[in-house]
N, C-alpha and C positions, 0 to 999 in steps of 0.2 A: 745720338746717345753715346755711341762708341768713342766719339771724339773726346768726350768728357770722362767715360768710364776707364779707358786704358791708362791715361795719366793719373787718375785718382788711384787705381790699384797699384801702379808703380810707386806713387808717393806713399801709399799705405805700407807696402813691404819695406821700402827704404827707411821710412820713419820708425817702423816697428823693429828694425834690426838691433839698434843699441838697447832698446827696452827688452827685447827677447834675450839677448846675451846676458844682460844684468839679471834678468829674472831667472834664467836657466841656472846661473851660478848661485843665486839666492836660494833656489829650490834645493840645491845640494846641501847648503849650509843648514837650512831649516829641516831637512830630512834627518840631519844629524842632531837636531835639537837646539840649534843656535840661530836666532833671528838677528840679523845684522841691520839695525836701524842706521848704522853709519854707511850704508850702501851709497848714499848720495856723496859722501866724502871720498869713497873709493872711486866713483865715476869721475869726479872732478880731478882727482889725482891722475887717472888715466888720461884725461884730456890734456893736462899740462905735460905729462910724460910723452905723449904722442908727438906734441909740437917740438919738444926738445930733441927726441929721437929722430924725428923726420928731418929736421934742419941739419942734423949732423951726419945723416946717412941717407936713408930712403924711406919710402912709405912703409916698407916691410919693417925697417928698423924702428920707425915710429909706432907701428902696431906692437912690436915686441916691447918697446919701452913703456908704452901704455899698460900693457899687461903686468910688467914688473912694478910699475908705479902702484897699480891697483893692489898687487900682492903686498907691497910694502905697507900701504895703508891698512890692509886686512891683517897683517902681521901685528901691527900695534893693537888692533881690536882683539885679536886672538890672545895676545899676552895677558891683557887684563881680564878677558871674559873666560877663556878656556883654562888658562893656568892659574890666575889669581882669583878666578870665580867672582869677579865684579858683576854688578847688575848689567844686563845686556842692553836694556833701553837707555840708561843713563850714559854708558860707555859709548854706545852708538851715536847718541845725540852729541856728545862731546867730540867724537871723531869727525862728524859732519861739520860742526862749527869750526873746529880747528883746521880741517882740510880746506874749507872754503876760504878762510883768512890766510892760510899758509900759501896756497896756490896763487892767490891774488898778489901777495907780497913777493913771491919768487918771480912771477911773471913780470912784474914791474922792474925787479932788480935785474933780470936777465935781458929784457927786451925794451925797457923804458916805456915811453908813451907812444912810440911810433908803431908798435905792434908787429905782428908777423904775417899779416894777411897776404902780402904780396910775395912772400918768400917760402911759404910752406907747401910742399908737394901734396897733392891730393890723389885719391884713388877714383878713377872714373869707372863707368859701367862696363862690364864685360859680357857681351851677348854670347850665349851658347848656341852654336849652330843648330838648326832645325827646331830645337825646343823653343827658342826665342821668337819663332815665326808663327807659333800657335796663336790663333786669334784671341784677343783680350787677355787671357791669362799668361800667354807666352812672354810678352814684354814685362809683365808684372813680376813674374817669378824667375825669369831666366835672362833678363837684361838689367842686371843689378851689379854693384861693385863686388869684387871677390869676397869681401868680408861676409856678405849675405850668404854666399854658397858655403862658407865656413860655418855659418849658423846652422844651415840645413844639416850638415854633417854632424855638428855638435848635438843636435836634438837626438839623432840616432845613437851617437856615442854615449850620451848621458843615460838615455833609456836602457841601452845594453848594460852599461856599468851598474845601474841601480837594480835591475831586475834579472840580470843573467850572470852576475859574478859573485863570488864569495865576499869580496871587499864591499860590493854594494849592499849585499844582504847584511853585513856587519854594520855598515853605516846606518841603515834603516833600523836596525835593532837598537842601536845606541839612541836614536831619536825617539823610539817608542818606549823602551825600558832599559835604561843604562845600567841598572844593577844586575839584571838578568844577563845583559851582554857581557858585563865584566865577569860574572860568575862562569860564563862560557869561554873565558880566556881572551876576550876582546879588550884591547886598551882603548877605553872610551875617550880619554883625554886626547890621546894621539889622533884618534879617528876624527874627533871634533876640530882639532887644529888643522888637520889636512883638508877637511871640508871647507873651513873658513878661508884657507889660502887658495883653494881651487875657485871658490866663489869670488875671491878678490882678483884673481887673474881674469876671469870672465867679465867682472865688473869694469876692470881696467881696459879690457878690449872694447867694452861698450863705450867708454869715454873716448878711446882712440878712434873708433869708427864714427863717432859723432863729429870729431875734428877732421879726420882724414878722408871720410867718405861722404860727408854732408856739408858742414859749415866752411871748412877750409881755413879756419883760424881758431884762435883761443880768445875767449872773453871771460871776464870774471863771472862766476856764478852761472856759467852756461849749462851746467847739468839741469838747472831749472826744475828741480823736484822729480827728476826721472828716477832717483833711487827710491823715493817713497811710492812712486807709481808702480815700480817693479815689485815692491813688496806686496801691493794689492794684486798685481797680476799673478803672483805665485799662489795666492789664496783662491783667486778666481779659477785658476788652472788646476786646483786640487792637488798641488804639489807633484804633478806628473809632467814629464817633459813635453809631451805633445799638447797637453791641455795648457801648459804655460805658453807655448809658442802661439797657439790659437788665440789665447787671451791677449797676448802682446799684439797680435794683428788687430784685434778690436780696438785697442787703445791707439795703435798706429792709424787706423781709419779715422778715429776721432780727431787726431792731429791733422791728418791729410784733408779733412773737410775744409779747412781754411783755404787751402790751395784751389779746391774745386769751386768754392763759392766766389773766390776772387776772380777766377777765370770765367765765371758766368756773368760777372758784372753786377752781382747783387749789391744792394745799397746797405745791407746790414753791416754794423761795425765789425771789423775783423777781430777785435778784442773778444768778441762773443765766441768766436771759434777757437781762439787761443786758450780760452777757458775751459773748453769741452773736455780735454783729458783730465783735468783736475776735478771737475764736476763728476765725471764718470768715476774717478777714484773714490769720491765720497759715497756715491751710490753703491759701488761694489762693497766698500767697507761696511756701509749701513745695512745692506740687505742681501747683497749678491753672494755672500759667503756664509749665510745663516746655517746651511745644511752641510757645509764643508767640514771634514774631520781633519784637523791639524795633527801633526806628530805629537803623541801624547806627552813627551818630555820637552816640548818646544818652550824655550825661555827659562828653563830651570837652571838654578845656579848652585845647587847643593851636591853636584856630582864630585866625587873624589877619585883620584887616580888609583888604579889597581895596583 
């Protein structure tokens, strides 16, 4: 049993990492009252940025470039939604469609049809001494690429920021009652803009980790719906950092099942297991968040600058 369980748990954490990074960023944005349906576009932008950065420098440069590309995509969303007060759903959908098309075009223009699979540096697993030798859970949690350890750190950092700092309190106040927040002297527009950009950086890192710590190359539409899954994860995690991380593990496990069943030699079609994360997303959206309380001002577009 352990022969199957340990690889399954390792794959679960590895697959959940980009989902958790994107979801953690989205939870910051939604806590401020902005739902970024364009998260899919942010992730695919991070994917392409990571390839470009890694080829011109190192894996670390690729991760940084992915974060910058994600922030650039989020900035476009923020200009229309936060400052021009456009509809968040329509703007996010347009961002996703535009980013998917633009990244495919830029990839072909930069790399042609030969691709970059053989020349993109990747990030291998880094085992933490002692901890990685713990039976079953040790390899799953502590024999992962460095970006996974960064995720562990960010869960704590985001929790501390939201619940232990004045800036985090101000951000949550904007997401609940922007008028009261502005009456208290908080610049709600600036707060939302900063939250969207921070979410963009983490979404870009999610795309970069997908390329540099998992796939090792860029393919068109490789984000494969992860942005929409991340939005469902935020709701399932009740907009709390630890809950979001645990919910991402659930979706990571759904994705990792395909590797488990392939290794056991099952005759079921692998497409069935590929569909599991998306089926789980529908289930979560249909009933798993029925009693979840979203930020009261989430999705509002009638906010005015103080």
